[in-house]
N, C-alpha and C positions, 0 to 999 in steps of 0.2 A: 481268729479275731484277736485284735490287739486293743487293750484297754489303757487309756491314759488318765492318770489321777493327778490333777493340779492342786496346788496349795500355795498359800502365802499372800493372797490378795487381802485387801482391807482398805481402811480409811487412813490417810496420811496427810499431814500439812504440806503446803508448798515448800519445796526445798528439802523435804525429807527423803527417806529411802525405804525401799521394800525389796524383798527377794522372793521371786516366784520359783516354784519347783514343779516338775512334771515327771512322774515316773511311769514308764511303760511296762506292761505285763501282758501275759497271754502267749499267743502264738508268734513269738519273736524268733526270727532267723538272724538277720543282720540288718540293724537299722542304719539307713544311709543318712539322709539329711534330717535334722531336727530344727524346729523353728518356733517362734512366737509370733502370733498375729494379734491384732486388737480391733475391736469394733466399738466406736462411740455411738451414742444415741443419734439416730437419724443419718448415720454415715455408713459407708461400705466398710467391709473388713479390709484391713491393710496389714501389710507385712511390717513387722517391727525388727526382727533379727533372725538370721539363720546361721547354722553351724554345720559344716560338712563332717563326714567320717574322719577326715584328716584334721579336724579341729580348726578349720578356716572359718572365721566369722564374717558376717556381712550385716550391715546395719542400714536402716532407713535414715535419711539425712536428719530427720527430726529428732532422732535419739542418739546420734553419734556423739561420743564424748561423755554421755550421761548413763547409758545402759551398757551392760556387759553380758553377753551370752556365753555359757560354758556347758560342757557336758561331761558326764561320767559314763563312759561307754560300757564298761563291765556291768554297771548298775542300770543301764538303759534309762538314764535320767538326764534331763536338761534343765538348766537354771537360767533365770534372767535377773541379774542384779540391776536394780533401777535406783539411780541417785539423782539429786537435784530435780526432783519431780515437780512438774508444773500442772496447773489445773487442766490444761489441754491433753495431758496424759490420761485423764479419766476415761475409762473404757472397760469393757469386758475383754480380758486377755485369754487367748486360746493357744493351747499347745498343739503342735503338729509334728508328726514323724512320718517317714515313709521307708519302705523296704521293697526290695526287688526279689521276685521269685519267678523263675522260668521266664525271664525277660519281660515280666509285667510288673509295673510299679503299683504298689498298694499304699494308699494314703490314709492316715488316721488322724482324728481330731479329738481333743479333749472337750469337756462340757463348758469350760470357761470359768474364769475366776474374776470377780469384780475388783477393780482398782479405782478408788476415788481419791482425788487430790483436792482438798478443800480446807480452808481455814475455818 
């Protein structure tokens, strides 16, 4: 089993910044993709950003130019730097990682961290 520990959420004013972190521990072989998702009240969970083993990022259109995903592969940690935050960014943010073992992909989720953007 792999455990994901998220941190960095909180309350921030519009236009502000926050940095989320997610550290993986446990039965780690080789983590492939790492990602951040979010879920706002009354809405479905949506992809925010992903980063591959080769450090290739991909972003949802709604956060392009404002959010930056990065990873520290030796430390099995993924980050999400969020800038120019808007009220519509308010959501619970979930960390995601996956790894492949014997041709089977195993996916893991964090518990979520609340981000609230409000004045």
